[in-house]
N, C-alpha and C positions, 0 to 999 in steps of 0.2 A: 629485439633480435627475435628471430624464431628458431627454434629448436631446429629446423629443416638447415638453416645454415650451417650446421656443424654435423660431423659424423662421428659420433662415440666410438671410440675405440679404435678408427682407422688409422691411426697416424703412428709414430715410432713412439716407443715407451707407453704403447696404449693411451697416448693421448688422444683428443678429439681430432680429426681432420677439417681444416676449412680451406674455401678458396681465398686466394690474396686479394681479389675484386671484393671480396665481400668486406674486407678489412680497410683497404684503401678508399671505399666508398662511405665507410661510416655505418655500414649496416651491422658490421660485426666488431665488438671491442673487445680488447685484450691486454694483459700484462706482460705477457710474451709470446713470440711466435718463432718456431722452426723453420729455416729455410734450406733447403739444398742447392750447392752451387757446383754440378757436375763435370768441372772441366778442369784439365792438366794442361793447359794452350802454353801455361809459362813456365812448364819445367824444360830444363836443359840437357837431362840426361835419361833417368830410370822413368818411364811413365805410368799411370794406371791411378792414379789418384782422383780420376773423375769417377771411380767407382766407391769413394769414400760415403757419400748420402746414402747410396744402395745398401751397401754393406750394413750400414748404421740402422736404416728402417728394416729389413729383410730379418735382422738377427737381436733386434734391441728387446731386452724383457718387457713383456706385456704386463704392465701395472693394473690392477682391477680399479680403474678410476669410475667413480659415480659422476654422472654430469648432469648438472642442472637444466631446466628450461633455457636459461640466460646463459650456457655455456659453463658456469663456475663447477671447479672440479671440488671431488671429495671422496671419502671411501677409501685413502689408505694412510697406513700407520707407521711411524718409525719405532720400532719396538724398542730401541736404545733411550728413546727420550720417553715414549710414550703418548707423544703428541703427532698430530695429524700431517701430512705432506700436502703443500701447496694448498692446504683447504681454502674455500672459495676464490682462489686463482684462476684468472682463464687463460689457458695456454693453449696454443694450436698449432698443428704441422701443417705447413701451406705448400708442402710439398719441393719440388726442385725447378728450379729455373731452368729450363729444358731436360730433356730426358738423354738419358745412357745410351749407346753413343750419341752425341751431340751431331745433330745435321751437317754435314760436310759443309755446306752452303752457307753457313751462319760462321763466317769469320772471327776472329781472335777480337780485333777491334769492335765490331758490331756486339758481341757478345758483352765486353766488359763495359759498352756505353749502357746496355741493358742493364746488367748489375749496378752503374752507378744510378739509373734513373731511379731503380727500385729501391735500392738502400736509402736514396734523398725522399722517395714517397711514405718508407716506411720509417723513417726517423720524424715524418710528421704526425705520425699516430701515437697513440698513447703505450704502444707495445715497445719493450725491448727485444730485438731480433736478435737470436742465434743463429748463425751462417755454419753450415757442415762443407767444407770442402772436401774434392777438391785442393788443388795445390795453393803455396803460400804466395803467388803473385795477385791472387784474387784480393785479398786484403787491400790492396790497391784501389781498384774501383770502387770497393764495399767503403773506404774510408773518404774517397772523394764524395761520394754520395752525401756521407755521413755529415761532413764538413760543410756541405752545400746548405744543411738544414741548422747545424749546430755550432759553426765556425769552427775555426784550427782546434783541431782534437790532441790531446796527448795518449798516447798508444804506450801501455803494457805488454810487451812480447815476451813469450816463453818459449825460447828456440836454441837447440843446440849451436847456431849458425847466427853472424852476424849479417843480415840480409841487405849490405849496405855495398854502393859503388859511389864515388864522386863524379863518375862520367856523366855528362850532360844526359837525362833523359826526359825532355819536355812532354813527350805523350806517353799515354798508358800501353800504346802498342809497342813501346821500347823497352818495356821491363822484363824480368823474369824474377822465377821465385826465389833468388840468390842475392837481387838487388834492388827489390821493389822500394825499399825504406828510401834509397836516393830519392828517387821521384816525389815521394811524398812529402821529402823533407825540401827539396828545393821547389816546391810549388808552393809551400806554405801550407798545407794539408795536415799536416802534424806540426804542433808547436814543440813537440819533444816526443821523445822515445827513451823507455828504459826497457832493455833487453835482459834478462835472466836465464840462466841455464848455458851461457856461451860457454864451449870450449873448443872451438877450432880456430885457425888461422887464416889469415885473408893476405892475397898478395899486396905490397907494399904501394902497387902503383892505383888500388883501389881507394886509397885514403887522399886526403888526410880526412879523418872524422870532424864533424862539426862539434860544437860543445854541447848543444842539446840532444846529442846522440850519447846515452851513458850504456855500456855493457859491465854483465859482471856474471858469473856463475851462482852466487847463493842468493837468494829470496832474503832480506832480513826483516821483514815484517815491520815495514816504518808505521811510525806513528801517523795519523793525518795531521797534516800541515797547511798552514793558509795556501791558496789556491787547490785545494783538493777537490773544490767543486767544479775544476774544468771538466767538460765532457771528455771522459776516458774509452777508449776503444781497446778492450780487452783480446789480445790474439794470441791462441795456442796452437804451436807447431808442435806435433806429437813426436817429433825427434829429441824435444826435450826430454822426454824420458829414456832412462836406460834401455839399450836394445836387449840386455836381458830378459827385460818385463815386457818390452814392446818392440819386437823387431821389423814389424810391418810398415815400414816408411822409406822413404826413397834414398835417405842419406842418413842412417843409422850411425852415431857416434858413441862410444863407450864411454862410460865413465858420469851417464846423466841421472836426473832424479829417480828415484822409485816414484810410483805412481802416487802414493799416501802424501808424499812430501810436495809432488805436484797440486794434488787435490787440495791441502792446507793452504798452499799459497795462491791459487786462482780463487777460494773461497774468500780470505783476506782481501783480496783487491774487489773482489764483489761487494764486501761489507763496507770498505773503508773508503771508495771513489765513487765518481758518479758515473757509474758503466753505462754507456748509451748503445753499445753493442757488443756482440762476443763473436770470434768464429774459432773454429777447431779443425786445424787443415792439417794435410799431409799424411792421410793413413792411405797405403798402399793397396792395392789387389793383390791378396797372396793367399790360394784354397787352402792353404795349412793354418793361416793365421785368422780369416775373417772371423770366426766366433770371438776370440778374444780381441779383435779389433773392434767389432761391434759394442762388447762387453766394456772397454777403456772409453771410447768415447759417449756411451751412454752414462757410466758412471760421472765424467765430467760434464755433460748436459745436467743431470740432474743435481750435481753438488753448485753448479754456477745457478741454475732457477732457484734453489732452496736458500744460496746464499744473497739472491737477490729479490726475492718475493716472500720467503717465509720469516725474515729477521726484520723485527719492525724498525730497529733504529737504522738500521742501513736501509730501508724503503723511506723512513723520514729523511735520513741526509741526503737521498738522490731526487729529492723535489725540489 
């Protein structure tokens, strides 16, 4: 790989930017990549989540990374440990799949098919993708693409809501951000799902729940068990956070996690499971909150990257 394949400092968090084609062609190798999905076509009420990737990139802190000729990071230290951050790792911002606003000629089904295809191709590379949404319905085409490469996935999801309905949803265009799990479980894309942070009710007509969908509020930091080598998709809906700390989401629910609680939980998932992809979704455009929104997403992204890539035991466990 030549240095011309990357653009140091041009991505979110001061990371190097790169083109997705370079990764997919093999010209670029990476440990992790960021990709924005600026769509809120699955929202049933308050839109604006399509601006999530834009907010994240424009207002994220610009860490002063050094980048070697082969794209490896360096130059950033953690003062709490005295150690380097993501030292020697290759992490690139691939930009967005589509721009804001999306071309109205690109229909929802067409966009979802593009997401599915790209997720499948990314799953065939060495990189762990982190997707920045966008609304939560996007998890369905992403998971569908990942499962085409990895087989049925186990999802760990942090969400104030149980985004499930038992109504028939044979196609991706039938889903919303409030029921996409029904489609993924009906089609076998997910072998199971553990939901944490749930604190809302559902209409009885949306049930019954299948036994492989488990909802709870508290994340109890489970010990790794047999079967933890299953490919895991970590999905983080920002409404899991208490709106007193994070109000800029479409359906805030009182009584949620503090940010530090959520960070500890997602770091534990990344270190103890074979996480093949992460998404962070449901940030809402709000001029009063955009800077805080970007700071929260940035902290979650860095926490996931460090848990996935800095921890040697975690990296060994995932291979």
